[in-house]
C-alpha positions as CSV (number, residue, x, y, z in Angstrom):
1,M,-17.1,10.0,-19.1
2,E,-15.1,6.6,-19.0
3,L,-13.8,5.3,-15.8
4,Q,-10.7,7.3,-14.9
5,K,-7.0,5.6,-14.9
6,S,-6.3,6.8,-10.9
7,L,-5.3,3.1,-9.3
8,L,-1.8,3.1,-8.1
9,P,0.6,-0.3,-7.7
10,R,-0.4,0.0,-4.2
11,H,-3.9,0.4,-4.4
12,I,-4.1,-2.4,-6.5
13,R,-1.8,-4.3,-4.1
14,M,-3.6,-3.8,-2.0
15,M,-7.3,-4.4,-3.2
16,A,-6.3,-7.6,-4.0
17,L,-4.9,-8.9,-1.0
18,G,-8.2,-7.0,0.6
19,G,-10.3,-8.8,-1.2
20,A,-8.7,-11.8,-0.4
21,I,-8.1,-11.3,4.2
22,G,-10.8,-11.4,5.0
23,T,-14.0,-13.4,6.9
24,G,-11.1,-17.0,5.8
25,I,-8.7,-16.6,8.2
26,F,-10.1,-14.6,10.6
27,K,-13.1,-17.6,11.1
28,G,-13.0,-20.2,8.0
29,T,-9.7,-21.1,9.4
30,S,-11.3,-23.2,12.1
31,E,-13.6,-24.8,9.6
32,T,-10.8,-25.6,7.4
33,V,-8.4,-27.0,10.0
34,S,-11.5,-28.7,11.6
35,I,-11.7,-30.9,8.3
36,A,-8.2,-31.6,7.9
37,G,-6.4,-31.2,10.6
38,P,-3.2,-29.8,10.9
39,A,-2.6,-31.2,7.3
40,V,-4.8,-27.9,5.9
41,I,-1.9,-26.0,5.6
42,F,-1.5,-28.1,2.0
43,S,-4.7,-27.6,1.1
44,Y,-3.7,-23.9,1.4
45,L,-0.4,-24.5,-0.2
46,F,-2.0,-26.7,-3.1
47,A,-4.6,-24.0,-3.6
48,G,-2.2,-21.1,-3.6
49,L,-0.4,-22.9,-6.5
50,L,-3.6,-23.1,-8.4
51,L,-4.1,-19.1,-7.3
52,L,-0.6,-18.3,-9.5
53,V,-1.6,-20.1,-12.4
54,V,-5.1,-18.2,-12.4
55,M,-3.0,-14.9,-11.5
56,S,-0.4,-15.3,-14.1
57,A,-2.7,-16.5,-17.1
58,I,-4.1,-13.0,-16.8
59,A,-1.2,-10.9,-16.1
60,E,-0.4,-13.0,-19.4
61,M,-3.8,-12.2,-21.4
62,A,-3.1,-8.2,-20.3
63,I,0.0,-7.7,-22.0
64,A,-1.0,-9.2,-25.0
65,F,-4.3,-7.6,-25.2
66,P,-3.7,-4.0,-23.9
67,G,-6.7,-1.7,-22.1
68,V,-9.1,-5.7,-22.3
69,N,-9.9,-6.6,-18.2
70,M,-10.8,-10.0,-16.9
71,K,-14.2,-10.7,-18.0
72,G,-12.7,-9.0,-22.1
73,F,-10.5,-12.0,-21.6
74,I,-13.7,-14.9,-21.7
75,H,-15.2,-12.7,-23.9
76,K,-13.0,-13.2,-26.9
77,A,-12.2,-16.6,-25.8
78,F,-15.8,-17.7,-25.8
79,G,-18.7,-14.9,-27.4
80,T,-21.1,-13.6,-25.6
81,N,-22.3,-15.9,-24.2
82,V,-20.2,-17.7,-21.9
83,S,-18.8,-14.1,-21.3
84,F,-22.5,-12.9,-19.9
85,V,-22.8,-16.6,-18.1
86,I,-19.7,-15.8,-15.9
87,G,-19.4,-12.0,-15.9
88,W,-23.8,-11.9,-14.1
89,L,-22.7,-15.0,-12.1
90,Y,-19.4,-13.3,-10.9
91,C,-21.2,-10.5,-9.8
92,F,-24.4,-12.7,-8.1
93,M,-21.3,-14.2,-6.1
94,W,-19.3,-10.7,-5.0
95,L,-23.2,-9.4,-3.8
96,V,-23.4,-12.2,-1.4
97,V,-20.3,-12.3,-0.1
98,C,-20.6,-8.8,0.8
99,V,-24.2,-9.6,2.9
100,I,-22.4,-11.9,4.3
101,E,-19.3,-9.6,6.2
102,V,-22.1,-6.4,6.2
103,I,-24.5,-8.8,9.0
104,A,-20.7,-10.2,9.9
105,A,-19.3,-6.5,10.3
106,G,-22.9,-5.8,12.0
107,S,-22.4,-9.4,14.6
108,F,-19.5,-7.6,15.7
109,L,-20.2,-4.5,16.2
110,Q,-22.5,-6.0,18.7
111,Y,-19.6,-6.8,20.6
112,W,-19.3,-3.1,21.3
113,F,-23.4,-1.7,21.3
114,P,-24.4,-5.0,22.4
115,S,-28.7,-3.3,22.8
116,L,-29.3,-2.6,19.3
117,S,-30.3,-5.2,16.7
118,L,-28.1,-7.1,14.2
119,W,-30.4,-5.7,11.6
120,S,-29.1,-1.9,12.5
121,L,-25.9,-2.7,12.9
122,S,-26.0,-4.3,9.2
123,F,-27.7,-1.5,7.6
124,I,-24.9,0.8,8.8
125,S,-22.4,-0.8,8.1
126,A,-23.8,-1.7,4.9
127,I,-24.2,2.3,3.9
128,F,-20.8,2.5,4.9
129,I,-19.6,0.7,2.7
130,V,-21.5,2.1,-0.5
131,A,-20.4,5.6,0.6
132,I,-16.8,4.7,-0.1
133,N,-18.0,3.0,-3.1
134,L,-19.4,6.1,-4.7
135,M,-16.2,8.1,-4.1
136,N,-13.6,8.9,-7.0
137,V,-11.1,5.7,-7.2
138,K,-8.6,6.7,-6.0
139,R,-9.8,7.6,-3.1
140,Y,-11.5,4.2,-3.1
141,G,-7.9,2.9,-3.4
142,E,-6.5,5.1,-0.4
143,F,-9.6,4.0,2.4
144,E,-8.7,0.3,0.9
145,F,-4.9,0.6,1.0
146,W,-5.1,1.7,4.6
147,F,-8.1,-1.5,5.6
148,A,-6.1,-3.6,3.9
149,G,-3.0,-2.2,5.8
150,I,-4.8,-3.4,9.2
151,K,-5.6,-6.5,8.6
152,I,-2.3,-7.7,7.8
153,T,-0.5,-5.4,10.3
154,M,-2.9,-7.8,12.6
155,I,-1.3,-11.2,10.8
156,V,2.5,-9.7,11.0
157,L,2.3,-9.0,14.5
158,F,0.1,-12.5,15.4
159,V,2.2,-14.2,13.5
160,V,5.4,-12.7,15.2
161,L,4.3,-13.4,19.5
162,G,2.5,-16.7,18.4
163,A,6.5,-17.9,17.0
164,G,7.5,-16.4,20.6
165,I,5.0,-17.6,22.5
166,L,5.7,-21.7,20.8
167,F,9.1,-21.6,20.8
168,G,9.3,-20.5,24.3
169,I,11.0,-17.1,24.0
170,I,7.9,-15.1,25.2
171,P,7.1,-17.2,28.7
172,S,3.3,-18.5,29.1
173,N,1.7,-20.8,30.8
174,D,2.7,-23.9,28.6
175,S,5.7,-25.2,28.6
176,D,5.8,-27.4,24.9
177,Y,3.4,-26.6,22.3
178,L,5.1,-27.9,19.7
179,H,3.8,-31.4,20.7
180,N,-0.3,-30.9,19.4
181,Y,1.6,-31.3,16.3
182,V,1.9,-34.9,16.3
183,Q,-0.8,-35.5,18.9
184,H,-4.7,-36.5,18.3
185,D,-4.3,-38.8,15.6
186,G,-1.1,-36.4,14.4
187,F,-0.4,-34.3,11.3
188,F,-2.6,-35.9,9.2
189,P,-5.7,-36.8,11.6
190,E,-8.1,-37.3,8.2
191,G,-5.6,-38.1,6.1
192,W,-5.1,-36.7,2.8
193,S,-9.4,-36.5,1.6
194,G,-9.5,-34.3,4.5
195,V,-6.5,-31.6,2.9
196,F,-9.0,-32.2,-0.5
197,S,-12.3,-32.2,1.6
198,A,-11.2,-28.8,2.9
199,L,-9.8,-27.3,-1.1
200,L,-13.6,-25.4,-1.6
201,I,-12.9,-23.5,1.4
202,V,-9.2,-22.1,0.7
203,I,-10.5,-21.5,-2.9
204,F,-13.2,-19.5,-1.3
205,S,-10.8,-17.8,1.0
206,Y,-8.1,-16.8,-1.6
207,G,-11.2,-15.2,-4.0
208,G,-10.5,-11.8,-4.5
209,T,-7.6,-12.1,-5.8
210,E,-8.7,-12.4,-9.3
211,L,-10.0,-8.9,-8.4
212,I,-6.9,-7.5,-10.3
213,G,-7.8,-8.9,-13.4
214,L,-11.0,-5.7,-13.3
215,T,-8.6,-3.4,-12.4
216,L,-6.8,-2.8,-15.7
217,S,-9.4,-0.2,-17.2
218,E,-8.6,1.4,-13.9
219,T,-4.8,1.6,-13.9
220,K,-2.2,3.4,-16.0
221,D,0.9,1.1,-17.1
222,A,-1.0,-1.2,-16.5
223,Q,0.7,-4.2,-19.2
224,K,4.7,-3.4,-17.0
225,V,2.8,-2.8,-13.2
226,L,0.4,-6.4,-13.3
227,P,3.2,-9.0,-13.5
228,K,5.3,-6.8,-10.5
229,V,1.7,-6.8,-8.4
230,I,0.5,-10.5,-9.1
231,K,3.8,-11.8,-7.8
232,G,4.0,-9.8,-5.1
233,V,0.4,-10.3,-4.4
234,I,0.8,-14.4,-4.5
235,W,3.2,-14.8,-2.4
236,R,2.4,-12.5,0.5
237,I,-1.6,-13.8,0.4
238,V,-0.2,-17.7,0.8
239,I,2.0,-16.8,3.8
240,F,-0.7,-14.9,5.6
241,Y,-2.3,-17.7,5.5
242,T,-0.1,-20.6,5.9
243,L,1.7,-18.9,8.9
244,P,-0.5,-18.0,11.1
245,I,-2.6,-21.3,10.5
246,L,1.0,-23.2,11.6
247,I,0.5,-21.2,14.4
248,I,-2.8,-21.7,15.8
249,C,-2.3,-25.7,15.5
250,G,0.8,-25.3,17.4
251,L,-0.5,-23.1,19.9
252,I,-4.3,-25.8,19.7
253,P,-5.2,-28.6,19.8
254,W,-7.0,-28.6,15.9
255,N,-9.6,-30.7,17.9
256,E,-10.2,-27.6,19.5
257,I,-10.0,-24.8,17.6
258,G,-13.4,-23.2,17.4
259,S,-14.6,-24.4,20.9
260,Q,-12.2,-21.9,22.2
261,A,-11.7,-18.8,21.8
262,S,-10.2,-16.9,19.4
263,P,-7.2,-18.4,18.8
264,F,-6.1,-14.7,17.3
265,V,-7.4,-13.4,21.0
266,Q,-6.0,-16.4,23.2
267,V,-2.0,-15.3,21.5
268,L,-2.9,-11.3,22.6
269,S,-3.8,-11.9,26.2
270,A,-1.2,-14.3,26.4
271,V,1.4,-11.4,26.0
272,G,-0.2,-9.6,28.0
273,F,-2.5,-7.4,26.1
274,D,-5.9,-7.3,28.5
275,G,-7.2,-5.5,26.2
276,A,-6.8,-8.4,23.3
277,A,-10.8,-8.9,23.2
278,H,-11.5,-5.5,22.4
279,I,-8.2,-4.6,19.9
280,M,-9.1,-7.9,18.3
281,N,-13.0,-7.3,17.2
282,F,-12.3,-3.9,15.8
283,V,-9.7,-6.0,13.8
284,L,-12.8,-8.5,13.0
285,I,-14.4,-5.6,11.8
286,T,-12.2,-4.0,9.0
287,A,-11.3,-7.6,7.9
288,V,-14.7,-8.2,7.1
289,L,-15.9,-4.3,5.9
290,S,-12.3,-4.2,3.7
291,A,-14.1,-7.5,2.0
292,A,-17.2,-6.0,1.2
293,N,-15.6,-2.7,0.0
294,S,-13.7,-5.0,-2.2
295,G,-16.5,-7.0,-3.3
296,I,-18.7,-4.0,-4.1
297,Y,-15.9,-2.8,-6.1
298,G,-15.5,-5.7,-7.8
299,C,-19.5,-6.2,-8.4
300,T,-20.0,-2.6,-10.1
301,R,-16.8,-3.2,-13.0
302,M,-18.1,-6.7,-14.1
303,M,-21.6,-4.7,-14.3
304,Y,-20.0,-1.3,-16.2
305,S,-18.2,-4.9,-17.9
306,L,-20.9,-6.2,-19.5
307,A,-22.5,-3.2,-20.3
308,A,-20.5,-2.2,-22.3
309,E,-20.0,-5.1,-23.8
310,G,-24.4,-5.0,-24.8
311,E,-25.1,-7.7,-22.0
312,A,-26.8,-6.0,-19.2
313,P,-28.7,-3.1,-19.3
314,K,-26.7,0.3,-20.7
315,L,-27.2,1.7,-17.6
316,F,-25.1,0.0,-16.0
317,S,-21.8,1.5,-18.6
318,Y,-22.9,5.0,-17.0
319,V,-20.4,7.4,-15.5
320,S,-20.6,10.2,-13.3
321,K,-18.2,13.2,-13.3
322,N,-15.7,11.5,-10.5
323,G,-14.8,8.4,-12.5
324,V,-18.2,6.1,-10.3
325,P,-19.9,3.6,-12.6
326,L,-23.0,5.3,-10.8
327,Y,-26.0,3.1,-11.2
328,S,-23.7,0.4,-11.5
329,V,-23.7,0.9,-8.0
330,I,-27.1,1.8,-6.6
331,F,-28.0,-1.5,-7.8
332,S,-25.5,-3.4,-6.4
333,A,-26.2,-0.7,-2.7
334,I,-29.9,-2.2,-3.2
335,I,-29.5,-5.4,-3.1
336,L,-26.4,-4.9,-0.6
337,I,-29.0,-3.3,1.8
338,G,-32.2,-5.3,0.8
339,G,-29.5,-8.5,1.6
340,T,-29.1,-7.1,5.8
341,F,-32.5,-8.4,5.9
342,V,-31.5,-11.7,6.1
343,A,-30.6,-11.1,10.2
344,Y,-34.0,-11.4,10.6
345,F,-33.4,-14.9,10.9
346,S,-31.2,-17.5,12.0
347,P,-27.6,-15.6,10.8
348,D,-26.0,-19.2,11.2
349,R,-28.1,-21.1,9.2
350,V,-27.5,-18.2,6.1
351,F,-24.3,-18.1,7.1
352,G,-23.4,-22.0,6.5
353,Y,-25.6,-21.8,3.4
354,L,-24.2,-19.0,2.0
355,M,-20.2,-18.9,2.5
356,A,-20.0,-22.2,0.3
357,I,-21.6,-20.4,-3.2
358,P,-18.5,-18.3,-3.3
359,G,-16.3,-21.2,-3.7
360,F,-18.2,-22.8,-6.1
361,T,-18.4,-19.3,-7.9
362,V,-14.8,-18.6,-7.6
363,S,-13.4,-22.0,-8.9
364,V,-16.2,-21.2,-12.2
365,V,-14.1,-17.9,-13.2
366,W,-11.0,-19.5,-12.1
367,I,-11.9,-22.5,-14.6
368,S,-12.7,-19.8,-17.4
369,I,-9.7,-17.2,-17.5
370,C,-7.6,-20.4,-17.9
371,L,-9.1,-21.9,-20.8
372,A,-9.2,-18.4,-22.2
373,Q,-5.9,-18.2,-21.9
374,V,-5.3,-21.6,-23.1
375,K,-7.6,-21.1,-26.4
376,L,-6.2,-17.1,-26.7
377,R,-2.6,-18.4,-26.3
378,K,-2.3,-19.2,-30.1
379,T,-4.3,-15.5,-31.5
380,Y,-1.3,-13.4,-30.4
381,T,-0.2,-10.7,-32.0
382,N,3.5,-10.9,-30.6
383,L,4.1,-13.2,-27.5
384,P,3.9,-11.5,-24.2
385,S,7.2,-10.7,-22.4
386,F,5.1,-12.4,-19.4
387,T,4.0,-16.0,-19.6
388,V,2.0,-18.4,-17.8
389,W,5.1,-21.2,-17.2
390,G,5.0,-24.4,-18.6
391,F,2.1,-24.3,-21.2
392,P,-0.7,-25.6,-22.4
393,Y,-0.2,-28.6,-19.5
394,V,0.4,-26.3,-16.3
395,T,-2.8,-24.2,-17.1
396,S,-4.8,-27.4,-18.3
397,F,-4.4,-29.4,-14.9
398,T,-5.0,-26.4,-13.4
399,A,-8.5,-26.0,-15.1
400,I,-8.9,-29.8,-14.1
401,A,-7.9,-29.4,-10.8
402,L,-10.7,-26.9,-10.2
403,S,-13.4,-29.0,-12.4
404,V,-12.4,-32.0,-9.9
405,S,-13.7,-29.5,-6.6
406,C,-16.2,-28.7,-7.9
407,V,-17.5,-32.2,-8.9
408,A,-16.4,-33.0,-5.4
409,F,-18.3,-30.2,-4.3
410,A,-21.1,-30.7,-5.6
411,F,-21.7,-34.7,-4.4
412,S,-20.4,-32.9,-0.4
413,E,-24.5,-34.2,1.4
414,Q,-23.8,-31.3,3.6
415,N,-23.3,-28.3,0.7
416,R,-26.6,-30.3,-1.2
417,A,-28.8,-26.9,-0.3
418,S,-25.6,-24.5,-2.2
419,M,-25.5,-26.6,-4.9
420,L,-28.6,-26.8,-5.4
421,V,-28.7,-22.5,-5.3
422,C,-25.4,-22.5,-7.5
423,L,-26.7,-24.7,-10.2
424,G,-29.4,-22.6,-10.5
425,M,-28.3,-19.5,-11.2
426,L,-26.7,-20.5,-13.5
427,I,-29.0,-22.4,-15.1
428,V,-31.1,-19.9,-14.8
429,L,-27.6,-17.4,-16.2
430,I,-27.7,-20.2,-19.6
431,L,-31.4,-19.9,-20.2
432,F,-31.2,-16.3,-19.8
433,S,-28.5,-15.8,-22.3
434,A,-29.9,-18.3,-24.9
435,F,-32.9,-16.0,-25.5
436,R,-32.4,-13.1,-24.4
437,K,-32.1,-10.6,-27.1
438,K,-29.1,-8.5,-27.9
439,A,-28.5,-4.5,-26.5
């Protein structure tokens, strides 16, 4: 059995949005704003430009090599050892993200079920996500379509209501919010160094969009569909991050964000939604479950691709009658459910360590995609109808910028524990790829 080509353009669009719009916007924004102040908007815009180049590189290679997915491009460019390391590193990243998301879902569910333990609620969330991923890919796509739709609707509502309060259209307790942009040490309270310091967390927030590169095996007419979908997804992601952050920094002084209730809840409360906390809690649960859902998809499809190339146990390439890579899902489920046991320990500390890992890993994967496009361009039979603008300078600059971000991450004292985990995993994978026997 092979993977089914059942994903529609709207499924792919929402899967990319679902992977990128999760805890990064609903929880991560408070951290990025605390690092750079209102000027963090430039971190999101710059990361959006880097993302545009990465996604354009994926679209170009997809047209040049029909039927090949993201991991396949890296394999064509650099061979088995590099694709083995990047492929398994990507799986590791998504499993870490999924564990973070289901524990977050458990913590949000405790708002409604305070008598139940965090672990039990996280466990239930994990089982729910695994069940969705055992469905055929078209049903999975429908679930993710509606999951992501709820998040996007919430963000649009937040932007409209927040802008109404900000400009005095909707009455509130304060008549002059705009001064929040320039008070408290100005728009650039931490200078450009703060903008750059926030970049890696922003890249983590945007991470997941590259999932489009793994849907190629399950999408009809991927070569025609992908360029249009990518253009639409990029600007939506940037807008869905930048506009809420501008509104949050206007409504709440940047140095108070995180010390009060969720800014999303505050805006809803200000316009008279008495059930704002319940509405927001529902959206938060949907957001993190959607991100976990996308993560399991990305992990299982990457394992399928690894197995198809002989870089993972052949078992992981087995596809069930309904088009699901069954044993890849089972393996991911075991790790995900086992990972919920970290809820027995100090969740706050564990979150701090785990959240930095995906940012570094996403950067490494994006660098690999850019370098693969640079190397493979000269091997094309015909130049695709869709190409990266400014080749090879724009792609090379993107790879360099991402590399500098990784180096800065490595030398940051607060990321030391996360960096050791990332480097440890990289070293293990490199050694394993060097000494393993070919399947």
